[in-house]
N, CA and C atoms as an extended XYZ file, in Angstrom:
456
Properties=species:S:1:pos:R:3:atomname:S:1:resname:S:1:resid:I:1 pbc="F F F"
N       149.167      -34.205       11.994 N   UNK     1
C       147.769      -34.341       11.596 CA  UNK     1
C       146.973      -34.957       12.742 C   UNK     1
N       145.796      -34.438       12.990 N   UNK     2
C       144.945      -34.959       14.033 CA  UNK     2
C       144.384      -36.307       13.638 C   UNK     2
N       144.151      -37.169       14.636 N   UNK     3
C       143.543      -38.474       14.391 CA  UNK     3
C       142.102      -38.254       13.957 C   UNK     3
N       141.758      -38.724       12.800 N   UNK     4
C       140.410      -38.554       12.265 CA  UNK     4
C       139.530      -39.713       12.701 C   UNK     4
N       138.250      -39.436       12.819 N   UNK     5
C       137.273      -40.454       13.158 CA  UNK     5
C       137.141      -41.439       12.004 C   UNK     5
N       137.129      -42.729       12.334 N   UNK     6
C       136.921      -43.721       11.285 CA  UNK     6
C       135.424      -44.001       11.158 C   UNK     6
N       135.051      -44.449        9.977 N   UNK     7
C       133.662      -44.730        9.635 CA  UNK     7
C       133.593      -46.177        9.174 C   UNK     7
N       132.594      -46.915        9.647 N   UNK     8
C       132.374      -48.290        9.193 CA  UNK     8
C       131.459      -48.236        7.971 C   UNK     8
N       131.861      -48.947        6.917 N   UNK     9
C       131.041      -49.039        5.713 CA  UNK     9
C       131.313      -50.382        5.047 C   UNK     9
N       130.686      -50.635        3.934 N   UNK    10
C       130.877      -51.869        3.175 CA  UNK    10
C       131.390      -51.492        1.791 C   UNK    10
N       132.405      -52.223        1.312 N   UNK    11
C       132.908      -52.018       -0.055 CA  UNK    11
C       133.034      -53.374       -0.729 C   UNK    11
N       133.105      -53.380       -2.039 N   UNK    12
C       133.309      -54.621       -2.782 CA  UNK    12
C       134.567      -55.325       -2.300 C   UNK    12
N       134.524      -56.647       -2.197 N   UNK    13
C       135.669      -57.428       -1.693 CA  UNK    13
C       136.962      -57.116       -2.433 C   UNK    13
N       136.867      -56.831       -3.722 N   UNK    14
C       138.046      -56.501       -4.526 CA  UNK    14
C       138.730      -55.244       -3.992 C   UNK    14
N       137.945      -54.316       -3.462 N   UNK    15
C       138.476      -53.032       -2.977 CA  UNK    15
C       138.792      -53.041       -1.486 C   UNK    15
N       138.458      -54.120       -0.805 N   UNK    16
C       138.637      -54.192        0.644 CA  UNK    16
C       140.088      -54.522        0.997 C   UNK    16
N       140.949      -53.539        0.798 N   UNK    17
C       142.375      -53.678        1.110 CA  UNK    17
C       142.832      -52.416        1.820 C   UNK    17
N       143.622      -52.574        2.876 N   UNK    18
C       144.144      -51.403        3.573 CA  UNK    18
C       144.886      -50.504        2.597 C   UNK    18
N       144.610      -49.222        2.673 N   UNK    19
C       145.256      -48.251        1.798 CA  UNK    19
C       144.485      -47.955        0.525 C   UNK    19
N       143.512      -48.800        0.170 N   UNK    20
C       142.711      -48.547       -1.035 CA  UNK    20
C       141.897      -47.271       -0.834 C   UNK    20
N       141.726      -46.507       -1.901 N   UNK    21
C       140.957      -45.268       -1.833 CA  UNK    21
C       139.797      -45.312       -2.814 C   UNK    21
N       138.720      -44.622       -2.451 N   UNK    22
C       137.557      -44.536       -3.330 CA  UNK    22
C       136.834      -43.218       -3.075 C   UNK    22
N       136.081      -42.792       -4.072 N   UNK    23
C       135.214      -41.625       -3.927 CA  UNK    23
C       133.800      -42.164       -3.747 C   UNK    23
N       133.155      -41.786       -2.648 N   UNK    24
C       131.809      -42.266       -2.366 CA  UNK    24
C       130.819      -41.649       -3.354 C   UNK    24
N       130.088      -42.518       -4.065 N   UNK    25
C       129.186      -42.067       -5.128 CA  UNK    25
C       127.710      -42.156       -4.746 C   UNK    25
N       127.398      -42.635       -3.549 N   UNK    26
C       126.001      -42.743       -3.137 CA  UNK    26
C       125.421      -44.113       -3.451 C   UNK    26
N       124.114      -44.252       -3.241 N   UNK    27
C       123.422      -45.531       -3.408 CA  UNK    27
C       123.136      -45.851       -4.863 C   UNK    27
N       123.280      -47.137       -5.178 N   UNK    28
C       122.812      -47.666       -6.461 CA  UNK    28
C       121.365      -48.120       -6.242 C   UNK    28
N       120.546      -48.185       -7.284 N   UNK    29
C       119.154      -48.624       -7.115 CA  UNK    29
C       119.047      -50.002       -6.444 C   UNK    29
N       120.018      -50.881       -6.711 N   UNK    30
C       119.996      -52.233       -6.132 CA  UNK    30
C       120.137      -52.217       -4.607 C   UNK    30
N       120.620      -51.140       -4.053 N   UNK    31
C       120.862      -51.052       -2.608 CA  UNK    31
C       119.574      -50.906       -1.800 C   UNK    31
N       118.538      -50.371       -2.406 N   UNK    32
C       117.311      -50.044       -1.669 CA  UNK    32
C       116.705      -51.232       -0.930 C   UNK    32
N       116.776      -52.427       -1.500 N   UNK    33
C       116.154      -53.594       -0.868 CA  UNK    33
C       117.135      -54.407       -0.018 C   UNK    33
N       118.364      -53.956        0.128 N   UNK    34
C       119.382      -54.706        0.868 CA  UNK    34
C       119.209      -54.526        2.379 C   UNK    34
N       119.418      -55.611        3.131 N   UNK    35
C       119.237      -55.538        4.585 CA  UNK    35
C       120.388      -54.822        5.298 C   UNK    35
N       121.523      -54.639        4.638 N   UNK    36
C       122.637      -53.932        5.289 CA  UNK    36
C       122.913      -52.565        4.650 C   UNK    36
N       121.904      -52.002        3.996 N   UNK    37
C       122.070      -50.722        3.292 CA  UNK    37
C       122.553      -49.608        4.221 C   UNK    37
N       122.121      -49.619        5.483 N   UNK    38
C       122.512      -48.542        6.401 CA  UNK    38
C       123.983      -48.614        6.793 C   UNK    38
N       124.575      -49.784        6.695 N   UNK    39
C       126.012      -49.907        6.967 CA  UNK    39
C       126.793      -49.481        5.727 C   UNK    39
N       126.374      -49.982        4.566 N   UNK    40
C       127.055      -49.607        3.311 CA  UNK    40
C       127.041      -48.106        3.113 C   UNK    40
N       125.902      -47.520        3.341 N   UNK    41
C       125.716      -46.092        3.084 CA  UNK    41
C       125.574      -45.363        4.414 C   UNK    41
N       126.580      -45.550        5.242 N   UNK    42
C       126.663      -44.925        6.551 CA  UNK    42
C       126.348      -43.432        6.422 C   UNK    42
N       125.554      -42.924        7.334 N   UNK    43
C       125.144      -41.515        7.278 CA  UNK    43
C       126.323      -40.546        7.347 C   UNK    43
N       127.472      -41.012        7.817 N   UNK    44
C       128.650      -40.140        7.915 CA  UNK    44
C       129.395      -40.007        6.589 C   UNK    44
N       129.135      -40.915        5.641 N   UNK    45
C       129.771      -40.811        4.323 CA  UNK    45
C       129.131      -39.666        3.552 C   UNK    45
N       129.956      -38.924        2.823 N   UNK    46
C       129.442      -37.790        2.052 CA  UNK    46
C       129.767      -37.991        0.580 C   UNK    46
N       128.738      -37.856       -0.255 N   UNK    47
C       128.926      -38.034       -1.706 CA  UNK    47
C       129.990      -37.098       -2.243 C   UNK    47
N       130.828      -37.663       -3.124 N   UNK    48
C       131.875      -36.872       -3.757 CA  UNK    48
C       133.158      -36.772       -2.956 C   UNK    48
N       133.172      -37.295       -1.731 N   UNK    49
C       134.372      -37.234       -0.893 CA  UNK    49
C       135.191      -38.506       -1.071 C   UNK    49
N       136.495      -38.367       -0.915 N   UNK    50
C       137.416      -39.493       -1.096 CA  UNK    50
C       137.776      -40.073        0.273 C   UNK    50
N       137.758      -41.410        0.339 N   UNK    51
C       138.036      -42.131        1.580 CA  UNK    51
C       139.141      -43.153        1.361 C   UNK    51
N       139.851      -43.474        2.455 N   UNK    52
C       140.914      -44.485        2.437 CA  UNK    52
C       140.538      -45.588        3.432 C   UNK    52
N       140.703      -46.843        2.999 N   UNK    53
C       140.442      -47.989        3.873 CA  UNK    53
C       141.595      -48.101        4.869 C   UNK    53
N       141.257      -48.112        6.177 N   UNK    54
C       142.297      -48.226        7.202 CA  UNK    54
C       142.326      -49.605        7.859 C   UNK    54
N       141.220      -50.340        7.791 N   UNK    55
C       141.228      -51.731        8.255 CA  UNK    55
C       140.070      -52.483        7.608 C   UNK    55
N       140.232      -53.802        7.520 N   UNK    56
C       139.258      -54.661        6.841 CA  UNK    56
C       138.755      -55.707        7.821 C   UNK    56
N       137.460      -55.899        7.876 N   UNK    57
C       136.851      -56.944        8.710 CA  UNK    57
C       136.802      -58.237        7.901 C   UNK    57
N       136.700      -59.364        8.569 N   UNK    58
C       136.779      -60.665        7.885 CA  UNK    58
C       135.480      -61.118        7.232 C   UNK    58
N       134.346      -60.754        7.796 N   UNK    59
C       133.063      -61.245        7.305 CA  UNK    59
C       132.777      -60.756        5.891 C   UNK    59
N       132.361      -61.704        5.035 N   UNK    60
C       132.008      -61.380        3.652 CA  UNK    60
C       130.482      -61.365        3.535 C   UNK    60
N       129.955      -60.411        2.781 N   UNK    61
C       128.509      -60.262        2.598 CA  UNK    61
C       128.156      -60.429        1.125 C   UNK    61
N       126.966      -61.001        0.859 N   UNK    62
C       126.462      -61.036       -0.512 CA  UNK    62
C       126.101      -59.605       -0.900 C   UNK    62
N       126.279      -59.294       -2.176 N   UNK    63
C       126.009      -57.928       -2.623 CA  UNK    63
C       125.524      -57.939       -4.064 C   UNK    63
N       124.407      -57.250       -4.310 N   UNK    64
C       123.848      -57.166       -5.664 CA  UNK    64
C       124.641      -56.217       -6.559 C   UNK    64
N       125.476      -55.385       -5.975 N   UNK    65
C       126.248      -54.407       -6.747 CA  UNK    65
C       127.649      -54.917       -7.057 C   UNK    65
N       128.294      -55.516       -6.058 N   UNK    66
C       129.687      -55.940       -6.211 CA  UNK    66
C       129.802      -57.438       -6.478 C   UNK    66
N       130.278      -57.786       -7.672 N   UNK    67
C       130.522      -59.184       -8.002 CA  UNK    67
C       131.589      -59.700       -7.041 C   UNK    67
N       131.368      -60.862       -6.472 N   UNK    68
C       132.318      -61.414       -5.512 CA  UNK    68
C       132.027      -60.999       -4.080 C   UNK    68
N       130.919      -60.290       -3.865 N   UNK    69
C       130.528      -59.916       -2.514 CA  UNK    69
C       131.197      -58.650       -2.010 C   UNK    69
N       130.983      -58.397       -0.724 N   UNK    70
C       131.491      -57.170       -0.118 CA  UNK    70
C       131.954      -57.451        1.303 C   UNK    70
N       132.776      -56.558        1.838 N   UNK    71
C       133.292      -56.689        3.201 CA  UNK    71
C       133.150      -55.373        3.947 C   UNK    71
N       133.010      -55.497        5.252 N   UNK    72
C       132.981      -54.309        6.103 CA  UNK    72
C       134.407      -53.790        6.257 C   UNK    72
N       134.537      -52.487        6.219 N   UNK    73
C       135.842      -51.840        6.364 CA  UNK    73
C       135.686      -50.597        7.237 C   UNK    73
N       136.804      -50.178        7.801 N   UNK    74
C       136.860      -48.884        8.470 CA  UNK    74
C       137.563      -47.943        7.512 C   UNK    74
N       136.996      -46.753        7.319 N   UNK    75
C       137.581      -45.779        6.400 CA  UNK    75
C       137.724      -44.434        7.103 C   UNK    75
N       138.584      -43.605        6.537 N   UNK    76
C       138.681      -42.220        6.974 CA  UNK    76
C       138.775      -41.352        5.729 C   UNK    76
N       138.301      -40.135        5.847 N   UNK    77
C       138.398      -39.224        4.710 CA  UNK    77
C       139.873      -38.919        4.459 C   UNK    77
N       140.260      -38.880        3.193 N   UNK    78
C       141.670      -38.678        2.860 CA  UNK    78
C       142.027      -37.201        2.788 C   UNK    78
N       143.313      -36.979        2.858 N   UNK    79
C       143.870      -35.652        2.624 CA  UNK    79
C       144.021      -35.520        1.118 C   UNK    79
N       143.664      -34.367        0.586 N   UNK    80
C       143.701      -34.145       -0.857 CA  UNK    80
C       144.775      -33.117       -1.188 C   UNK    80
N       145.596      -33.444       -2.167 N   UNK    81
C       146.614      -32.514       -2.650 CA  UNK    81
C       146.048      -31.777       -3.852 C   UNK    81
N       146.120      -30.446       -3.814 N   UNK    82
C       145.546      -29.632       -4.888 CA  UNK    82
C       146.322      -28.333       -5.045 C   UNK    82
N       146.046      -27.646       -6.145 N   UNK    83
C       146.627      -26.335       -6.423 CA  UNK    83
C       145.569      -25.272       -6.122 C   UNK    83
N       145.979      -24.250       -5.357 N   UNK    84
C       145.092      -23.122       -5.061 CA  UNK    84
C       145.880      -21.819       -5.205 C   UNK    84
N       145.185      -20.687       -5.300 N   UNK    85
C       145.895      -19.408       -5.369 CA  UNK    85
C       146.712      -19.165       -4.096 C   UNK    85
N       147.865      -18.550       -4.247 N   UNK    86
C       148.745      -18.248       -3.118 CA  UNK    86
C       148.001      -17.483       -2.025 C   UNK    86
N       147.077      -16.623       -2.402 N   UNK    87
C       146.337      -15.812       -1.425 CA  UNK    87
C       145.509      -16.650       -0.455 C   UNK    87
N       145.179      -17.892       -0.820 N   UNK    88
C       144.399      -18.783        0.047 CA  UNK    88
C       145.274      -19.802        0.760 C   UNK    88
N       146.532      -19.877        0.402 N   UNK    89
C       147.407      -20.955        0.867 CA  UNK    89
C       148.089      -20.622        2.189 C   UNK    89
N       147.294      -20.603        3.252 N   UNK    90
C       147.810      -20.388        4.593 CA  UNK    90
C       147.370      -21.559        5.452 C   UNK    90
N       148.321      -22.148        6.153 N   UNK    91
C       148.033      -23.314        6.998 CA  UNK    91
C       146.905      -22.989        7.984 C   UNK    91
N       145.999      -23.946        8.152 N   UNK    92
C       144.840      -23.885        9.044 CA  UNK    92
C       143.785      -22.865        8.624 C   UNK    92
N       143.826      -22.448        7.377 N   UNK    93
C       142.826      -21.520        6.853 CA  UNK    93
C       141.695      -22.304        6.202 C   UNK    93
N       140.467      -21.870        6.446 N   UNK    94
C       139.302      -22.475        5.789 CA  UNK    94
C       139.037      -21.710        4.506 C   UNK    94
N       138.827      -22.465        3.441 N   UNK    95
C       138.586      -21.839        2.142 CA  UNK    95
C       137.364      -22.464        1.476 C   UNK    95
N       136.795      -21.740        0.544 N   UNK    96
C       135.790      -22.287       -0.365 CA  UNK    96
C       136.535      -22.542       -1.659 C   UNK    96
N       136.558      -23.809       -2.082 N   UNK    97
C       137.389      -24.190       -3.217 CA  UNK    97
C       136.774      -23.785       -4.553 C   UNK    97
N       137.584      -23.123       -5.360 N   UNK    98
C       137.242      -22.804       -6.742 CA  UNK    98
C       138.419      -23.252       -7.596 C   UNK    98
N       138.208      -24.112       -8.584 N   UNK    99
C       139.325      -24.575       -9.413 CA  UNK    99
C       140.026      -23.419      -10.119 C   UNK    99
N       141.333      -23.546      -10.255 N   UNK   100
C       142.141      -22.537      -10.928 CA  UNK   100
C       141.870      -22.560      -12.428 C   UNK   100
N       141.610      -23.751      -12.982 N   UNK   101
C       141.479      -23.918      -14.430 CA  UNK   101
C       140.426      -24.996      -14.714 C   UNK   101
N       139.717      -24.864      -15.806 N   UNK   102
C       138.695      -25.849      -16.180 CA  UNK   102
C       138.997      -26.567      -17.488 C   UNK   102
N       140.214      -26.455      -17.981 N   UNK   103
C       140.588      -27.078      -19.251 CA  UNK   103
C       140.848      -28.569      -19.032 C   UNK   103
N       139.884      -29.413      -19.399 N   UNK   104
C       140.008      -30.853      -19.168 CA  UNK   104
C       141.150      -31.488      -19.954 C   UNK   104
N       141.666      -30.807      -20.959 N   UNK   105
C       142.773      -31.343      -21.749 CA  UNK   105
C       144.137      -30.892      -21.226 C   UNK   105
N       144.150      -30.056      -20.224 N   UNK   106
C       145.397      -29.554      -19.640 CA  UNK   106
C       146.093      -30.680      -18.878 C   UNK   106
N       147.402      -30.808      -19.025 N   UNK   107
C       148.117      -31.886      -18.325 CA  UNK   107
C       148.182      -31.644      -16.813 C   UNK   107
N       147.867      -30.435      -16.360 N   UNK   108
C       147.822      -30.142      -14.930 CA  UNK   108
C       146.425      -30.228      -14.343 C   UNK   108
N       145.449      -30.697      -15.136 N   UNK   109
C       144.046      -30.740      -14.715 CA  UNK   109
C       143.846      -31.487      -13.391 C   UNK   109
N       144.561      -32.574      -13.189 N   UNK   110
C       144.395      -33.383      -11.971 CA  UNK   110
C       144.762      -32.608      -10.708 C   UNK   110
N       145.625      -31.610      -10.819 N   UNK   111
C       145.972      -30.797       -9.656 CA  UNK   111
C       144.886      -29.764       -9.354 C   UNK   111
N       144.164      -29.333      -10.375 N   UNK   112
C       143.078      -28.366      -10.186 CA  UNK   112
C       141.756      -29.053       -9.850 C   UNK   112
N       141.625      -30.319      -10.232 N   UNK   113
C       140.381      -31.073      -10.026 CA  UNK   113
C       140.673      -32.474       -9.484 C   UNK   113
N       141.349      -32.594       -8.347 N   UNK   114
C       141.625      -33.942       -7.837 CA  UNK   114
C       140.334      -34.645       -7.399 C   UNK   114
N       140.311      -35.969       -7.533 N   UNK   115
C       139.154      -36.748       -7.092 CA  UNK   115
C       138.874      -36.455       -5.625 C   UNK   115
N       137.607      -36.247       -5.312 N   UNK   116
C       137.200      -36.017       -3.935 CA  UNK   116
C       137.089      -34.555       -3.559 C   UNK   116
N       137.478      -33.665       -4.445 N   UNK   117
C       137.386      -32.224       -4.196 CA  UNK   117
C       136.204      -31.685       -4.989 C   UNK   117
N       135.342      -30.910       -4.349 N   UNK   118
C       134.175      -30.388       -5.044 CA  UNK   118
C       134.219      -28.864       -5.117 C   UNK   118
N       133.832      -28.350       -6.266 N   UNK   119
C       133.794      -26.901       -6.445 CA  UNK   119
C       132.819      -26.289       -5.450 C   UNK   119
N       133.214      -25.216       -4.839 N   UNK   120
C       132.468      -24.496       -3.809 CA  UNK   120
C       132.375      -25.270       -2.500 C   UNK   120
N       133.128      -26.381       -2.391 N   UNK   121
C       133.202      -27.121       -1.138 CA  UNK   121
C       134.067      -26.371       -0.135 C   UNK   121
N       133.832      -26.622        1.152 N   UNK   122
C       134.610      -25.975        2.217 CA  UNK   122
C       135.727      -26.911        2.653 C   UNK   122
N       136.949      -26.362        2.726 N   UNK   123
C       138.139      -27.142        3.065 CA  UNK   123
C       139.014      -26.362        4.022 C   UNK   123
N       139.828      -27.095        4.764 N   UNK   124
C       140.844      -26.465        5.602 CA  UNK   124
C       142.202      -26.838        5.017 C   UNK   124
N       143.069      -25.847        4.874 N   UNK   125
C       144.422      -26.080        4.371 CA  UNK   125
C       145.236      -26.654        5.526 C   UNK   125
N       145.720      -27.870        5.365 N   UNK   126
C       146.500      -28.527        6.410 CA  UNK   126
C       147.983      -28.218        6.295 C   UNK   126
N       148.461      -28.180        5.074 N   UNK   127
C       149.897      -27.989        4.835 CA  UNK   127
C       150.105      -27.297        3.494 C   UNK   127
N       151.032      -26.365        3.476 N   UNK   128
C       151.428      -25.719        2.225 CA  UNK   128
C       152.706      -26.414        1.784 C   UNK   128
N       152.639      -27.119        0.659 N   UNK   129
C       153.776      -27.914        0.191 CA  UNK   129
C       154.794      -27.077       -0.578 C   UNK   129
N       154.350      -25.949       -1.112 N   UNK   130
C       155.270      -25.078       -1.827 CA  UNK   130
C       154.645      -24.480       -3.061 C   UNK   130
N       155.423      -23.666       -3.777 N   UNK   131
C       154.900      -23.028       -4.985 CA  UNK   131
C       154.640      -24.054       -6.080 C   UNK   131
N       153.659      -23.757       -6.910 N   UNK   132
C       153.357      -24.597       -8.067 CA  UNK   132
C       153.616      -23.745       -9.299 C   UNK   132
N       154.751      -23.974       -9.912 N   UNK   133
C       155.150      -23.155      -11.063 CA  UNK   133
C       155.058      -23.922      -12.375 C   UNK   133
N       154.428      -25.099      -12.325 N   UNK   134
C       154.373      -25.963      -13.503 CA  UNK   134
C       153.057      -25.847      -14.269 C   UNK   134
N       152.294      -24.790      -14.021 N   UNK   135
C       151.005      -24.642      -14.699 CA  UNK   135
C       151.224      -24.502      -16.201 C   UNK   135
N       150.710      -25.458      -16.992 N   UNK   136
C       150.874      -25.399      -18.443 CA  UNK   136
C       150.221      -24.165      -19.075 C   UNK   136
N       149.236      -23.594      -18.385 N   UNK   137
C       148.539      -22.415      -18.908 CA  UNK   137
C       149.245      -21.117      -18.518 C   UNK   137
N       150.279      -21.240      -17.681 N   UNK   138
C       151.034      -20.060      -17.271 CA  UNK   138
C       150.404      -19.257      -16.148 C   UNK   138
N       149.415      -19.843      -15.447 N   UNK   139
C       148.803      -19.142      -14.318 CA  UNK   139
C       149.863      -18.984      -13.231 C   UNK   139
N       149.983      -17.786      -12.685 N   UNK   140
C       151.006      -17.474      -11.679 CA  UNK   140
C       150.404      -17.468      -10.278 C   UNK   140
N       151.280      -17.395       -9.284 N   UNK   141
C       150.894      -17.275       -7.875 CA  UNK   141
C       150.004      -18.426       -7.407 C   UNK   141
N       150.491      -19.647       -7.633 N   UNK   142
C       149.786      -20.850       -7.196 CA  UNK   142
C       150.631      -21.597       -6.178 C   UNK   142
N       149.946      -22.312       -5.278 N   UNK   143
C       150.631      -23.151       -4.294 CA  UNK   143
C       150.014      -24.543       -4.325 C   UNK   143
N       150.865      -25.531       -4.079 N   UNK   144
C       150.425      -26.910       -3.918 CA  UNK   144
C       150.181      -27.111       -2.427 C   UNK   144
N       148.995      -27.567       -2.069 N   UNK   145
C       148.625      -27.706       -0.660 CA  UNK   145
C       147.980      -29.059       -0.395 C   UNK   145
N       147.932      -29.418        0.882 N   UNK   146
C       147.149      -30.564        1.341 CA  UNK   146
C       145.945      -30.008        2.076 C   UNK   146
N       144.755      -30.550        1.753 N   UNK   147
C       143.509      -30.063        2.348 CA  UNK   147
C       142.644      -31.235        2.792 C   UNK   147
N       141.732      -30.909        3.687 N   UNK   148
C       140.704      -31.862        4.116 CA  UNK   148
C       139.387      -31.088        4.168 C   UNK   148
N       138.301      -31.756        3.835 N   UNK   149
C       137.016      -31.052        3.841 CA  UNK   149
C       136.605      -30.697        5.266 C   UNK   149
N       135.853      -29.633        5.377 N   UNK   150
C       135.322      -29.175        6.653 CA  UNK   150
C       133.990      -29.877        6.854 C   UNK   150
N       133.789      -30.535        7.994 N   UNK   151
C       132.506      -31.210        8.226 CA  UNK   151
C       131.351      -30.223        8.134 C   UNK   151
N       130.250      -30.700        7.534 N   UNK   152
C       129.080      -29.822        7.369 CA  UNK   152
C       128.124      -29.964        8.517 C   UNK   152
């Protein structure tokens, strides 16, 4: 895997731990008047994408959103494991993601709709992990893959 660019942002102190993951949800109304809003909501962060904390800075900041304050962290976008049709499951292929199934009660739903993956989003298949034959709905010709979003 290529070394990804890290992004500096601010997260609640409770979440400021190496390895912690979150899906960026955008600004809360309380953020508008904050003096460090541009760091918290770094222009490189993309709504709906999942990030992993790779390092934590020591300085603690007051925060109207996070009880207990917030800390600066370095994050990188995470690799997402998902199920896609076999026809799209080729390493280094760019795809437009469409979920295989929309049944929210299906026990395999998390593989079709993992956090950080958006419908009609552009992704590159990094690795094909193998066939996915555990679809409770009986959908055939599926592969479990690792993907990362394509920068816009």
